[in-house]
N, C-alpha and C positions, 0 to 999 in steps of 0.2 A: 504494500500500500504506500502511495506517495502522497505527502501532505503538501498542498499548494499554498505557500505563504501569502500569495496575492489573491486567494479566493477566486481563482479563475479570471481575474482581471489583469490584463497586460499593462503594467505601469508605463511602458513606452508608448502605448496607444491609448490616450485619454478618451478616445471616441468609443472604446469598448466598455460599456457599462452593464453588460449582461441583462438588458431589459429594464434598467432602472434609470430614471431621469433625476438629476439633482440640481437644486438651486437654493441658495441661502441655507444650506445645511439640511434641507428637507428632501426626502426621497419618496419615490413612488414606485412600487413594483408593478410592472406591466403584465404580470401573469393574470389569466382570467380569474376573477374572484378575489384578487388581492386588493387590499385597501391601503390608500396612501393619501398624502396631502397635496399631490399634484395630479393634474390631468394633462396628458401628453397626446398630441395629435400631429399628423403630417398634413400640410396644406398642398394645394395643387402644384406648387413649384417644387415640392419635395423638401421644403424646410420644416423642421420640427418646431412646434410651438408648445409652450408650457404655460399653464395657468394654475394659480394657487386656489385652493378651496376657500370658502368663506371663513372657515375655522382657522386656517393657516394665515389668512389676511388679518383676522382679528388678533391672533397671537403675535403677529409681526407688529401691529400697531401698539399692543400692550407692551411688548418688549421695548419699543422705541420710547414709550412714555415712561417706563420704569428707568431706563438708562438715562433719560433726561432729568429725572427727579434727583434732588440732592441726596447724598447718602446720609447726612446728618441734619436733623432739624435744629439749627443753632438756637432759635428762640426757645425751644423746649429745653434744650440742654442748659441754657442760661437761667431759665426759670427754676429748674431743679437745683442748680448750684446755689441760687439765692435762697431757696427754701431750706436747703441743707445748712447753709451758713447761718441763717437766723433761727434754725430749729423748728421751723413750721412744716417740714416735710413729714407727711403722715404715711406710714406703711400699714396697709390693711392686709393681714395674712389671709383672711377669708377671701378677699378679692383675688389675691395671688393664686390661692388654691383653686378657685373657680376657673380662672383663666387657664391654669395648667390642665385641668380636667377637660376644658373645652378644646384645647389644642391636642390633647391625647385622643379625644373623640374624632377629631379631623383626620388623624393618622390611621385610625382603624377602619 
């Protein structure tokens, strides 16, 4: 038995994708009954065209919005620093426990 490290894809020939189209890291398997995020077709001129599903388009927009958002809410951080400094920061263990249980429920 021979193991093909390239999974049947010739890295010297990027056109050989074994029936899969890729764009923006999304792939679609062209086998009958396969489900993917891309629809691929060939037009009259023999050019292949690819269109993203609505779900993939929505995910792309969400990813763009998330990457554009700041990683840290500076105003919130400053408010917490002030509350810690003046001793008014209230820790509610019940609320923390409830939120942990909610996040655990999301993972199951």
